[in-house]
Structure formats: structure tokens, C-alpha cells
PLY file of the C-alpha trace (Angstrom):
ply
format ascii 1.0
element vertex 382
property float x
property float y
property float z
element edge 381
property int vertex1
property int vertex2
end_header
-30.05 42.65 110.05
-33.29 41.51 111.70
-35.31 44.30 110.13
-33.35 44.68 106.96
-33.94 41.08 106.09
-37.69 41.70 106.22
-37.23 44.54 103.73
-35.16 42.31 101.44
-37.74 39.55 101.65
-40.45 41.98 100.51
-38.54 43.96 97.94
-35.94 41.56 96.55
-36.92 38.02 97.52
-34.09 36.68 95.33
-31.44 38.05 97.72
-28.73 35.64 98.96
-27.11 35.40 102.42
-23.40 34.78 102.80
-22.21 33.63 106.26
-18.61 33.64 107.56
-18.18 30.40 109.48
-14.41 30.12 109.88
-12.91 32.58 112.42
-10.50 35.20 111.18
-8.90 36.42 114.42
-8.51 33.02 116.24
-8.27 29.35 115.45
-11.42 27.30 114.85
-11.20 25.42 118.13
-9.74 28.15 120.38
-10.79 27.11 123.94
-10.84 30.66 125.31
-13.26 31.83 122.59
-15.51 28.83 123.26
-15.50 29.67 126.97
-16.34 33.32 126.40
-19.04 32.45 123.96
-20.60 30.09 126.51
-20.32 32.47 129.40
-21.89 35.45 127.69
-24.42 33.45 125.62
-22.95 34.88 122.41
-24.49 32.05 120.45
-27.82 32.00 122.28
-30.57 31.03 119.91
-34.30 31.02 120.49
-34.37 27.77 118.61
-37.42 26.23 117.00
-40.38 24.65 118.72
-40.53 20.89 118.35
-43.74 19.46 117.04
-46.95 21.47 116.64
-47.02 25.25 116.57
-50.75 25.56 117.45
-51.93 25.42 121.00
-55.06 25.70 123.08
-55.59 28.45 125.68
-55.19 25.90 128.45
-51.69 24.87 127.32
-50.24 28.41 127.55
-48.80 29.38 130.89
-47.72 32.90 131.80
-45.57 32.99 134.94
-43.17 35.29 136.80
-39.62 34.25 136.03
-36.20 34.79 137.50
-33.45 34.53 134.91
-30.72 34.53 137.53
-32.02 31.26 139.04
-32.99 29.53 135.79
-31.07 26.63 134.32
-28.41 27.27 131.67
-30.65 25.76 129.04
-33.70 27.80 129.97
-31.70 30.99 130.24
-30.03 30.40 126.85
-33.39 29.76 125.26
-34.97 32.91 126.79
-32.02 35.15 126.00
-31.93 33.70 122.52
-35.50 34.89 121.98
-34.42 38.39 122.89
-31.43 38.21 120.54
-33.64 36.99 117.70
-36.24 39.76 118.22
-34.13 42.77 119.14
-31.34 44.27 117.08
-29.59 45.85 120.06
-29.47 42.97 122.52
-25.93 42.47 123.80
-24.01 40.72 126.63
-24.38 43.96 128.62
-28.11 43.38 128.52
-27.64 39.87 129.85
-25.68 41.23 132.80
-28.27 43.86 133.52
-31.14 41.28 133.22
-29.43 39.03 135.74
-28.16 41.65 138.19
-30.62 44.53 138.20
-32.67 44.42 141.47
-35.40 46.50 139.71
-35.87 43.84 136.95
-39.15 42.01 136.83
-39.65 39.21 134.23
-42.37 36.90 132.94
-42.14 33.77 130.81
-44.67 32.27 128.45
-44.39 28.52 128.08
-46.20 25.68 126.40
-45.45 22.61 128.39
-41.77 23.04 129.40
-40.89 24.98 126.23
-40.29 28.74 126.59
-42.11 30.60 123.80
-41.96 34.14 125.12
-40.21 36.40 127.57
-40.99 39.85 128.98
-38.41 41.89 130.80
-39.52 44.93 132.74
-37.86 47.38 135.17
-39.32 49.35 138.09
-38.49 53.00 137.63
-39.26 56.38 139.14
-40.06 57.00 142.81
-37.54 59.80 142.93
-37.60 62.56 145.62
-39.36 65.78 144.57
-36.20 67.83 144.63
-34.25 65.37 142.47
-37.15 65.10 140.05
-37.17 68.89 139.68
-33.45 68.88 138.89
-33.99 66.14 136.33
-36.77 68.17 134.74
-34.50 71.23 134.61
-31.77 69.20 132.94
-29.27 69.86 135.73
-29.15 66.21 136.90
-29.12 62.91 135.10
-29.17 59.70 137.11
-28.40 56.17 136.03
-31.38 54.15 134.83
-34.96 55.38 135.03
-35.11 55.90 131.29
-38.83 56.54 130.85
-39.51 58.76 133.90
-36.37 60.88 133.21
-37.43 61.28 129.57
-40.92 62.41 130.49
-39.54 64.75 133.14
-36.79 66.36 131.10
-38.17 66.25 127.50
-41.90 66.43 128.16
-41.46 68.75 131.15
-43.37 66.73 133.82
-41.19 66.18 136.96
-44.07 64.21 138.56
-43.30 61.48 136.04
-40.11 60.82 137.89
-41.75 61.03 141.31
-44.45 58.44 140.42
-43.53 54.79 140.20
-43.50 53.22 136.78
-42.97 49.76 135.30
-41.13 49.99 131.95
-41.05 47.18 129.40
-37.33 46.84 128.50
-37.64 43.90 126.14
-40.36 41.59 124.88
-39.97 38.59 122.52
-42.11 35.73 121.27
-40.99 32.69 119.29
-41.54 33.01 115.54
-43.64 29.94 115.32
-46.36 31.30 117.68
-46.05 34.99 116.95
-49.29 36.97 116.37
-51.27 34.58 118.52
-51.75 36.95 121.46
-48.88 35.62 123.61
-47.17 39.03 123.83
-50.44 40.64 124.96
-50.91 37.98 127.59
-47.48 38.67 128.99
-48.15 42.38 129.09
-51.47 41.65 130.85
-49.51 39.80 133.50
-47.26 42.78 133.96
-50.31 45.07 134.25
-51.67 42.81 136.99
-48.40 43.01 138.88
-48.28 46.77 138.53
-51.77 47.09 139.96
-50.94 44.81 142.88
-47.75 46.78 143.69
-49.38 50.20 143.50
-47.30 51.13 140.48
-48.67 54.29 138.91
-48.14 53.52 135.24
-46.85 50.97 132.73
-44.76 52.28 129.87
-42.41 51.45 127.07
-39.89 53.10 124.82
-38.88 51.77 121.43
-37.81 52.65 117.89
-41.09 53.67 116.34
-42.73 51.50 113.68
-46.36 51.10 112.66
-46.60 47.42 113.66
-45.08 48.00 117.14
-47.34 51.04 117.65
-50.36 48.82 116.80
-49.17 46.08 119.21
-48.81 48.41 122.12
-52.19 50.01 121.39
-53.80 46.57 121.62
-52.11 46.34 125.07
-53.88 49.52 126.16
-50.89 51.92 125.94
-51.00 55.40 124.34
-48.42 57.70 122.80
-46.96 60.30 125.17
-43.77 61.30 123.45
-41.94 61.11 120.06
-38.21 61.62 120.13
-36.76 64.41 117.95
-33.67 62.53 116.73
-33.61 59.34 114.71
-31.71 56.55 116.47
-28.41 55.79 114.82
-28.87 52.02 115.31
-32.34 51.73 113.77
-32.95 54.97 111.83
-36.29 55.31 113.64
-37.65 57.97 115.98
-38.00 56.84 119.57
-41.61 56.35 120.62
-42.78 56.28 124.22
-46.21 54.98 125.37
-47.86 54.85 128.69
-50.91 53.35 130.43
-51.80 55.01 133.76
-53.13 52.81 136.62
-53.43 54.95 139.75
-55.40 58.19 139.69
-52.13 60.12 139.64
-50.85 57.91 136.82
-54.00 58.37 134.75
-53.88 62.19 135.36
-50.24 62.26 134.19
-51.01 60.22 131.10
-53.89 62.48 130.16
-51.98 65.69 130.70
-48.97 64.66 128.69
-51.10 63.33 125.83
-53.22 66.48 125.70
-50.16 68.70 125.71
-48.51 66.64 122.94
-51.74 66.84 120.88
-51.83 70.63 121.32
-48.24 70.95 120.06
-48.33 68.14 117.50
-49.27 70.09 114.32
-46.72 72.86 115.18
-43.84 70.57 115.96
-44.49 68.01 113.22
-43.30 69.89 110.05
-39.97 70.94 111.55
-39.02 67.85 113.39
-40.55 64.65 112.01
-40.41 64.90 108.20
-38.76 61.44 108.23
-41.72 59.69 109.87
-43.17 56.96 107.71
-46.82 57.82 106.64
-48.47 54.79 108.24
-46.69 55.40 111.54
-47.47 59.14 111.36
-51.16 58.41 110.83
-51.13 55.93 113.62
-49.63 58.41 116.15
-51.89 61.21 115.03
-54.99 58.93 115.37
-53.79 57.82 118.87
-53.54 61.38 120.23
-56.57 63.21 121.73
-58.64 64.90 119.10
-58.33 68.62 118.38
-60.96 71.43 118.35
-64.21 70.84 116.53
-64.46 72.02 112.92
-66.67 75.09 112.74
-68.93 76.22 109.87
-66.10 78.41 108.45
-63.78 75.37 108.37
-66.39 73.26 106.60
-66.99 76.05 104.03
-63.22 76.30 103.31
-63.06 72.49 102.93
-65.95 72.50 100.56
-64.45 75.32 98.51
-61.15 73.49 98.40
-62.76 70.17 97.36
-65.28 71.48 94.84
-63.84 74.85 93.72
-60.54 76.55 93.24
-59.49 77.51 96.79
-55.69 77.32 97.01
-53.85 74.56 98.82
-51.54 76.83 100.76
-54.34 78.88 102.31
-56.26 75.72 103.11
-53.40 73.90 104.91
-54.40 75.14 108.38
-57.87 73.69 107.95
-56.55 70.49 106.46
-54.27 70.02 109.46
-57.13 70.81 111.85
-59.16 68.28 109.93
-56.42 65.68 110.54
-57.03 65.90 114.28
-60.86 65.52 113.95
-62.29 62.26 115.50
-61.69 59.23 113.26
-60.16 61.11 110.32
-56.65 59.74 110.44
-57.93 56.24 111.16
-60.03 56.63 107.98
-57.12 57.94 105.98
-54.81 55.08 107.02
-56.47 52.85 104.44
-56.69 55.52 101.74
-54.37 55.28 98.72
-53.48 58.98 99.11
-52.28 58.62 102.71
-48.59 59.35 101.86
-49.48 62.40 99.84
-51.67 63.75 102.67
-49.07 63.07 105.38
-46.10 64.56 103.52
-47.84 67.63 102.05
-50.36 68.50 104.71
-48.83 67.34 107.99
-45.09 67.30 107.26
-45.03 70.30 105.04
-42.72 68.85 102.41
-42.54 70.76 99.09
-44.30 69.30 96.05
-40.90 68.88 94.31
-39.88 66.41 97.07
-43.09 64.43 96.70
-42.53 64.38 92.94
-38.98 63.12 93.37
-40.30 60.35 95.66
-42.85 59.45 92.88
-45.81 60.16 95.14
-47.29 62.53 92.56
-46.61 63.86 89.07
-46.32 67.43 90.31
-48.06 70.09 92.41
-51.28 70.26 90.28
-51.75 66.53 90.25
-50.95 66.26 93.96
-53.40 68.94 94.91
-56.08 67.33 92.69
-55.58 64.12 94.70
-55.97 66.02 98.00
-59.19 67.68 96.66
-60.56 64.24 95.86
-59.68 63.05 99.40
-61.56 65.96 100.89
-64.53 65.32 98.64
-64.56 61.70 99.86
-64.30 62.82 103.45
-67.11 65.34 103.15
-69.32 62.65 101.60
-68.41 59.56 103.58
-65.94 60.65 106.27
-66.60 59.98 109.98
-68.35 62.80 111.87
-68.40 65.34 109.08
0 1
1 2
2 3
3 4
4 5
5 6
6 7
7 8
8 9
9 10
10 11
11 12
12 13
13 14
14 15
15 16
16 17
17 18
18 19
19 20
20 21
21 22
22 23
23 24
24 25
25 26
26 27
27 28
28 29
29 30
30 31
31 32
32 33
33 34
34 35
35 36
36 37
37 38
38 39
39 40
40 41
41 42
42 43
43 44
44 45
45 46
46 47
47 48
48 49
49 50
50 51
51 52
52 53
53 54
54 55
55 56
56 57
57 58
58 59
59 60
60 61
61 62
62 63
63 64
64 65
65 66
66 67
67 68
68 69
69 70
70 71
71 72
72 73
73 74
74 75
75 76
76 77
77 78
78 79
79 80
80 81
81 82
82 83
83 84
84 85
85 86
86 87
87 88
88 89
89 90
90 91
91 92
92 93
93 94
94 95
95 96
96 97
97 98
98 99
99 100
100 101
101 102
102 103
103 104
104 105
105 106
106 107
107 108
108 109
109 110
110 111
111 112
112 113
113 114
114 115
115 116
116 117
117 118
118 119
119 120
120 121
121 122
122 123
123 124
124 125
125 126
126 127
127 128
128 129
129 130
130 131
131 132
132 133
133 134
134 135
135 136
136 137
137 138
138 139
139 140
140 141
141 142
142 143
143 144
144 145
145 146
146 147
147 148
148 149
149 150
150 151
151 152
152 153
153 154
154 155
155 156
156 157
157 158
158 159
159 160
160 161
161 162
162 163
163 164
164 165
165 166
166 167
167 168
168 169
169 170
170 171
171 172
172 173
173 174
174 175
175 176
176 177
177 178
178 179
179 180
180 181
181 182
182 183
183 184
184 185
185 186
186 187
187 188
188 189
189 190
190 191
191 192
192 193
193 194
194 195
195 196
196 197
197 198
198 199
199 200
200 201
201 202
202 203
203 204
204 205
205 206
206 207
207 208
208 209
209 210
210 211
211 212
212 213
213 214
214 215
215 216
216 217
217 218
218 219
219 220
220 221
221 222
222 223
223 224
224 225
225 226
226 227
227 228
228 229
229 230
230 231
231 232
232 233
233 234
234 235
235 236
236 237
237 238
238 239
239 240
240 241
241 242
242 243
243 244
244 245
245 246
246 247
247 248
248 249
249 250
250 251
251 252
252 253
253 254
254 255
255 256
256 257
257 258
258 259
259 260
260 261
261 262
262 263
263 264
264 265
265 266
266 267
267 268
268 269
269 270
270 271
271 272
272 273
273 274
274 275
275 276
276 277
277 278
278 279
279 280
280 281
281 282
282 283
283 284
284 285
285 286
286 287
287 288
288 289
289 290
290 291
291 292
292 293
293 294
294 295
295 296
296 297
297 298
298 299
299 300
300 301
301 302
302 303
303 304
304 305
305 306
306 307
307 308
308 309
309 310
310 311
311 312
312 313
313 314
314 315
315 316
316 317
317 318
318 319
319 320
320 321
321 322
322 323
323 324
324 325
325 326
326 327
327 328
328 329
329 330
330 331
331 332
332 333
333 334
334 335
335 336
336 337
337 338
338 339
339 340
340 341
341 342
342 343
343 344
344 345
345 346
346 347
347 348
348 349
349 350
350 351
351 352
352 353
353 354
354 355
355 356
356 357
357 358
358 359
359 360
360 361
361 362
362 363
363 364
364 365
365 366
366 367
367 368
368 369
369 370
370 371
371 372
372 373
373 374
374 375
375 376
376 377
377 378
378 379
379 380
380 381
């Protein structure tokens, strides 16, 4: 509902919300239901900030925070922010947040009002033998989501041996969102990780272009894209990491380089559902590919200004997509969706026509030729 409402607001602003207020399965004033609701914070609400919504840098305080020792009011406010911001937050998350000895949390406040919360978990530090078993897929242990994923799916058992700090949830009050508070909390977590000799900071989330951009501003980079769309969000899982120690930085670099090497091969068969802006953002975030040689530039010129066929030019167009600055340049181009779906995702022209991205193959190819002409004339580094 959180994300779908945003779509409705943009596409059909006249939509109406209908809310069921009278219970169906119990009486209105059932005392047991009221007790359960209070115990598990089922009605937790981030609430609204009283008074002004602007603040000076000196008024914002970022501090370590222990939810298990907080007052009922403060805990309800903080958990309400998580509920408001995350579609999957449940009472099971509340229990984990309070009980998990690996949990580390920070709070952002203005005065005595909580305006943001960051919940992290220490992960990894597994013995070498167990990490190898996780990498082989013969063992799966409770917790350690990010290191296990990088060990088993990306194939790097050392990710489970190293110590990581994973962001589990982050939320900021609506009234002060996009004011840098989230970045300040992540910066506090980075400072803690450095002090505690943690090797890397990471996060795993349902991929979207705005979340990718946020984590990039926090200094994290893409290391893995999940192959299956999440049933709850319809989005591909995206995992990002920032290495701190030498071992952590080496691991980040190796995983990113390997993903970049495999990206153009894996993309058409696995991620045809990736939204173009997100796809462009991921591709731009990965390390660049091999330099275009004179034969590549000749083929691009013949495609842009002559009659060289699209199909035989696809390998060069894909190589061009990994050239420095190209996808960042294309992100603001009106033909981005056509480029992503035809060149990178390998969708047939009939599918693009059905999605009203082009009138047909000829018109679609003409648009790509114009893009390449623009790139050859004004593109970065060409």
C-alpha cells in the first residue's frame, strides 16, 4: 500500500481510499484485542511533527539508541516510523529488534522528538570451514543475510568470514525527508563500523531507482542483483556494500568487477523486468568495461550514419553501455527505455511496440541511430 499509493497519486490523483474501522471478527471494545494491539505495537504510528518542519544543523542529534530500554512512547514512535516507511515491517521485526544481540541502532532527533531511526545488524565472522560450506550451498545458518548471500550466490566465502554491518531498516519522518537525515544516520553507522574494525557496511533491499540513488550518496556500491523478483514488492533484490578494512575494500572490488564482467551476459536472460531508470543506475554504478577500439568506433559511426544493421551492432552497443559516463548520460535521454529494453535486455521490437515505446522496429532503430549520433557528437569520452 505504501508504494502503490505513490503510483496512484501520480497516475490517478482522483483515487479514493476506503477504510474499514469497525472490526469484523471481534467486538469494537474487545479488551484482549486492545491488549494485543498495545503489546505488539500493531497501531504504532510515526505521527506528525509538531510545529516547524525546518531545522538548523545544530538542532539535529544523531545518537546510538537501545529500543529495548526506551520508553513505551519513544519505542512506539520509532517503530511507527519503520511501519510507515517499510511495507514488510511486522511484530516479528519488533521482537527481533528488541532481542537480537547483534542489533545496533541509531536515532535522529530534533529536541526530544524522534525523526529518524536506523537499525543495523552485525553479521559474518564465520569460521573458514563453515563459510566454505555456505558458499557450496551445503549449509544455511540463521541470520547473516548479506554475507551468506555474497558467499553462496556471488561465490565469495570470504564475505562470510569477514565482519559486516548490515542496514536492516532505515526510516525518516515524512516532514523532514530528503533533508540529509538518513545520510547522517548512515554516517554514524560508518563511524561505528570503523571503530569496531568491521570490514564492510552493506544493505539489501527491493531495488528501486530512488533507493539506489540514496545508497550511492551514502558511499555504497552495487555488488549483487537477485535473480527472482520478490513476491511482496515485485522488485529484484539489490545488495550494496562499502568496504572499510583493506580486506573489505578488496572484497568489494573483486565482487563488483566480476559482476561487471558478467553483467551484459546475464542481463538479457534474467533481468528483463528491471525498470529502465534502475537498470541505467546499476549499469552506471558498476566498474567500466573495456575501452572502445577503432573498430568499435567505426561500427558505431556506420550504424549512426549509414545502414549497418542493428542486430550485428548489438555487441558494440552493449560494450558502449559500459563505457565511462555513457549510462549516466543516457539516464536523462528520452530514448533511455528504448535503449535499455532493446540493447541491454534484448526484448523483441514487437514487445517494445506493445508497450508503446516505439511504432515498430524501423522507428525504434532510427531512434537508436539518433542516440548514437548524439553520443558520437557530444557523449562523454568518445
